[in-house]
C-alpha positions, 0 to 999 in steps of 0.5 A: 500500500505504501509502495503504491502511494510512493509510486504514484507520488513519483509518477505525479512529480515526474509528470509535473516536471516533464511538463515544465521541462518541455515548456521551459526546459527547467525543472523547478526546485519548489516542485521537487521539494513539495513532492519530496516532502510528500514522499517523506511523509508517506515513508514515515507511515511505514514505521519501519526505520530501515525502510525510511533510511533505505530511501535516503540511501538510494536517493544519495547514491543516485544523486552522487552519480547524477552530479558526476554526470552533471559535472561532465554536462551529460545531464541537467541538474534538474534531471539529476534531482528528479531522478534522485526523488524517483529513487527515493520513492521507488527504490534503487532497483525499480529506479534502474528498471525505469531508467533503462526504459526511459533511456531506450526511448531517449535513445530512439528520440535522439537517433531520430533527431540526428538522422531525420532532422539532422540536428543535435542538441539537448532535449528534455529528459523528464518526459522520457523519465515519465514515460519510462516510469509509467511503462514500468508501473504498467508492466509490474502491476 
């Protein structure tokens, strides 16, 4: 029950961030903080301190790896923070599955941009994270 609520929280946060990422190419911290607070509250309902600590640990791992990618200009800081929130909500293993699905869609989109439109550049990754998380949720029902 709590995992389902956390998954829905992650899906909603990624959906909102995907819209702002498409529109403004920004992921706003106030949206991430709001959903992070909601996720903390829901994790506290479990009354299992190991479960609460695991969420912070998973989030810290993704945040650390993500900021290395940000430092090398592979990914934006908003995407890194969003992925950290997803890992906090769903756990590191489910995050990796969702990230794999997201990366497949992003790869095909990038290939289409390069081959068909003859253009290179940045594109919003939050919409692919939303798609990957949604498909992962449907596949695991």
